[in-house]
C-alpha positions as CSV (number, residue, x, y, z in Angstrom):
1,M,-6.4,-1.3,-35.0
2,N,-7.2,-2.6,-31.5
3,N,-5.7,-0.5,-28.7
4,I,-6.1,-3.2,-26.1
5,K,-4.2,-6.4,-25.4
6,I,-3.8,-9.0,-22.7
7,M,-0.6,-9.0,-20.7
8,S,0.1,-11.6,-18.0
9,N,2.1,-11.1,-14.9
10,S,4.1,-14.1,-15.9
11,S,6.0,-11.7,-18.1
12,N,9.5,-10.7,-17.1
13,L,8.8,-7.0,-17.7
14,F,7.7,-5.1,-14.6
15,K,6.9,-1.4,-14.2
16,I,8.6,0.0,-11.1
17,A,8.1,3.2,-9.2
18,I,10.5,4.7,-6.6
19,V,8.9,7.3,-4.4
20,D,11.7,9.0,-2.4
21,D,12.9,12.6,-1.9
22,N,16.6,11.6,-1.4
23,N,18.5,11.4,-4.7
24,S,21.4,9.6,-3.3
25,E,19.2,6.8,-1.8
26,I,17.3,6.6,-5.1
27,D,20.6,6.0,-6.9
28,D,21.5,3.3,-4.4
29,L,18.1,1.6,-4.9
30,K,18.6,1.8,-8.7
31,K,21.9,-0.1,-8.4
32,L,20.2,-2.8,-6.4
33,I,17.5,-3.0,-9.1
34,E,20.1,-3.4,-11.8
35,K,21.8,-6.1,-9.9
36,F,18.5,-8.0,-9.4
37,E,17.7,-7.7,-13.1
38,L,21.0,-9.3,-14.1
39,E,20.7,-12.1,-11.6
40,N,17.1,-12.9,-12.5
41,S,16.9,-12.2,-16.2
42,C,14.0,-9.8,-15.8
43,N,13.5,-6.2,-16.9
44,F,12.4,-3.3,-14.7
45,E,11.0,-0.2,-16.3
46,V,11.8,2.3,-13.5
47,S,10.0,5.7,-12.8
48,V,11.1,8.0,-10.0
49,F,8.9,10.4,-8.0
50,N,10.5,12.8,-5.5
51,D,7.4,13.3,-3.4
52,G,4.0,11.8,-2.7
53,N,2.0,14.4,-4.6
54,Q,4.1,13.9,-7.7
55,F,3.4,10.1,-7.5
56,L,-0.4,10.7,-6.9
57,G,-0.5,12.8,-10.0
58,S,0.8,9.8,-12.1
59,S,-1.0,6.8,-13.4
60,M,0.0,5.0,-10.2
61,Q,-2.3,2.0,-10.6
62,S,-0.3,1.0,-13.7
63,F,2.8,0.1,-11.7
64,D,3.6,-3.4,-10.6
65,I,5.9,-2.7,-7.7
66,V,6.3,0.6,-5.7
67,Y,9.3,1.2,-3.4
68,M,7.8,3.7,-1.0
69,D,9.8,6.0,1.3
70,M,8.1,7.0,4.5
71,L,9.5,10.4,5.5
72,M,8.9,12.9,2.7
73,P,7.9,16.5,2.5
74,G,4.1,16.9,2.5
75,L,2.3,13.5,2.5
76,D,4.1,10.7,4.2
77,G,4.5,7.2,2.6
78,I,1.6,5.7,4.5
79,E,-0.8,8.4,3.4
80,V,0.2,8.0,-0.2
81,S,0.0,4.2,0.1
82,K,-3.5,4.4,1.4
83,M,-4.6,6.5,-1.5
84,L,-2.9,4.0,-3.9
85,R,-4.8,1.1,-2.2
86,N,-8.1,2.9,-2.7
87,I,-7.5,2.6,-6.4
88,S,-5.7,-0.7,-6.7
89,K,-5.4,-3.8,-4.6
90,N,-2.9,-5.4,-6.9
91,V,0.1,-3.0,-6.9
92,Q,2.9,-4.5,-4.7
93,I,4.0,-1.9,-2.1
94,I,7.4,-2.3,-0.6
95,I,8.1,0.2,2.2
96,V,11.7,1.6,2.3
97,S,12.4,3.7,5.4
98,S,15.2,5.0,7.6
99,T,13.0,4.2,10.7
100,P,11.1,1.1,11.9
101,N,8.4,3.3,13.3
102,F,6.0,2.7,10.4
103,A,6.2,-1.1,10.4
104,I,2.8,-1.7,12.0
105,K,1.1,0.8,9.7
106,G,2.6,-1.1,6.8
107,Y,0.1,-3.8,7.5
108,L,-2.8,-1.3,7.0
109,V,-1.8,-0.8,3.4
110,D,-1.0,-4.5,2.7
111,A,2.7,-3.8,2.1
112,V,4.6,-6.9,0.9
113,G,7.7,-6.0,2.9
114,Y,9.4,-3.4,5.0
115,I,13.1,-2.6,4.2
116,L,15.3,-0.4,6.5
117,K,17.8,2.0,5.0
118,P,20.6,1.6,4.2
119,V,19.1,-1.2,2.1
120,N,20.7,-4.6,2.4
121,Y,20.8,-6.4,-0.9
122,F,19.7,-9.8,0.5
123,I,16.6,-8.2,2.1
124,F,15.9,-6.2,-1.0
125,K,16.2,-9.4,-3.1
126,T,14.0,-11.6,-1.0
127,T,11.3,-8.9,-0.7
128,T,11.3,-8.2,-4.4
129,E,11.1,-11.9,-5.2
130,K,8.1,-12.1,-2.9
131,A,6.4,-9.2,-4.7
132,I,7.1,-10.8,-8.1
133,E,5.8,-14.1,-6.9
134,N,2.6,-12.4,-5.7
135,L,2.2,-10.8,-9.2
136,K,2.6,-14.1,-10.9
137,K,0.2,-15.8,-8.6
138,E,-2.5,-13.3,-9.5
139,A,-2.0,-14.2,-13.1
140,S,-4.2,-11.2,-13.9
141,A,-4.8,-9.8,-17.4
142,F,-4.1,-6.2,-18.2
143,I,-5.4,-4.0,-20.9
144,Y,-3.2,-1.4,-22.5
145,I,-5.2,1.8,-23.2
146,N,-4.1,4.7,-25.4
147,N,-5.0,7.8,-23.3
148,K,-4.1,11.2,-24.8
149,G,-0.9,9.8,-26.4
150,E,0.1,7.8,-23.3
151,K,-0.1,4.1,-23.2
152,L,-1.6,3.1,-19.8
153,K,-1.6,-0.4,-18.3
154,V,-4.8,-1.1,-16.5
155,N,-5.4,-4.2,-14.4
156,L,-8.8,-5.8,-15.2
157,N,-9.2,-6.5,-11.5
158,D,-9.4,-2.7,-11.0
159,V,-12.3,-2.2,-13.5
160,L,-15.7,-1.8,-11.7
161,Y,-17.8,-2.0,-14.9
162,V,-17.8,-1.2,-18.6
163,E,-20.5,0.9,-20.2
164,V,-21.7,2.1,-23.6
165,L,-22.2,5.9,-23.6
166,D,-23.1,7.8,-26.8
167,H,-21.9,4.8,-28.9
168,D,-18.5,4.8,-27.2
169,L,-17.2,2.1,-24.8
170,F,-15.7,3.1,-21.4
171,V,-14.0,1.1,-18.7
172,V,-14.8,2.6,-15.3
173,L,-12.4,2.5,-12.4
174,K,-12.9,3.9,-8.9
175,D,-11.3,7.2,-9.7
176,T,-11.6,7.6,-13.5
177,R,-12.8,6.2,-16.8
178,Y,-11.1,5.5,-20.1
179,K,-12.5,5.2,-23.6
180,I,-11.5,2.1,-25.6
181,R,-12.0,1.1,-29.2
182,L,-13.9,-2.1,-28.7
183,T,-17.6,-3.0,-28.8
184,L,-19.3,-4.2,-25.6
185,N,-19.6,-7.7,-27.1
186,E,-15.9,-7.9,-28.1
187,F,-14.9,-6.9,-24.5
188,Y,-17.3,-9.5,-23.1
189,E,-16.0,-12.3,-25.3
190,N,-12.4,-11.4,-24.6
191,Y,-12.6,-10.8,-20.8
192,K,-15.7,-12.6,-19.4
193,K,-13.3,-15.2,-18.0
194,F,-12.0,-12.5,-15.6
195,G,-15.3,-12.2,-13.8
196,F,-17.3,-9.8,-16.1
197,A,-21.0,-10.4,-16.7
198,K,-23.7,-8.6,-18.8
199,P,-26.7,-7.3,-16.9
200,N,-28.1,-5.4,-19.9
201,K,-27.2,-4.5,-23.4
202,S,-25.2,-1.4,-22.3
203,Y,-23.1,-2.7,-19.4
204,L,-20.7,-5.3,-18.2
205,V,-20.0,-5.5,-14.5
206,N,-17.1,-6.9,-12.5
207,L,-18.8,-9.4,-10.3
208,K,-16.3,-9.1,-7.5
209,Y,-17.4,-5.5,-6.9
210,I,-21.1,-6.2,-6.5
211,D,-22.2,-4.9,-3.0
212,S,-25.8,-6.0,-3.4
213,I,-28.5,-7.0,-5.8
214,K,-32.0,-5.8,-4.9
215,G,-34.8,-6.5,-7.3
216,N,-33.5,-5.6,-10.7
217,E,-30.8,-3.3,-9.5
218,I,-27.1,-4.0,-8.9
219,N,-25.1,-1.8,-6.5
220,I,-21.4,-1.4,-7.2
221,L,-19.8,1.0,-4.8
222,G,-22.8,3.3,-5.0
223,H,-23.2,2.9,-8.8
224,I,-26.7,1.5,-9.6
225,I,-27.0,-0.6,-12.7
226,S,-30.2,-2.3,-13.8
227,I,-30.7,-5.9,-14.8
228,S,-32.8,-6.4,-17.9
229,K,-35.6,-9.0,-17.9
230,L,-34.0,-10.7,-21.0
231,R,-30.6,-11.0,-19.2
232,R,-31.7,-11.7,-15.6
233,K,-31.7,-15.5,-15.7
234,E,-28.3,-15.7,-17.5
235,F,-26.8,-12.9,-15.3
236,E,-27.9,-14.7,-12.1
237,K,-26.3,-17.9,-13.3
238,E,-23.0,-16.1,-14.1
239,F,-23.1,-14.5,-10.7
240,Y,-23.7,-17.7,-8.7
241,D,-21.2,-19.6,-10.8
242,Y,-18.7,-16.9,-9.9
243,L,-19.5,-17.1,-6.2
244,G,-19.0,-20.9,-6.3
245,E,-15.6,-20.5,-7.9
246,T,-14.4,-17.8,-5.4
């Protein structure tokens, strides 16, 4: 059975992370989330992390929205958010802080909003609505991958390339890779509309991550992938069609 399926951000189910070291403030935020769910007929699957390192040890790119505290033991919220941004551009980060001192730094991590504690529901509501609106605008597809008994949601926009290795198929992200039970051709037919093209019989590349094409070689964030003679003409057409669309 396939271990992969498309999920659209138009769904009313959202994976939420709260990263905060104050249990009382976490409980307050949970109550606001519950109120928002009732008013908006949506469902939030909430996970709580009590410090940045704990969050970094999770599958953090699988979350839709992250409510990020700034002042925590060890890594502060900006440092954690930067590491998250290195992995995913699509997760919606909402900064929740007792001080306005990090507001400017919030722009560096493309935070969708900055909420001061104690959290006002109206501000929470409008910021969360904006995050959900952003997610729906992306209208991105996700693949669900079974990884060591855990079902992970991976945004196709975060996949650099797909490769066949020892007869297995892997999706490769910036920080990791996952094996999936599809053939390369099945993945291509299902997901080429999301910007994937085939440079040779063993690879699919996400066109938006191509840094350069030199001769018969593609550079994707330092990963060099060859273009076969048989595929070159079709690959170039797909690449320039993609450039025209974007």
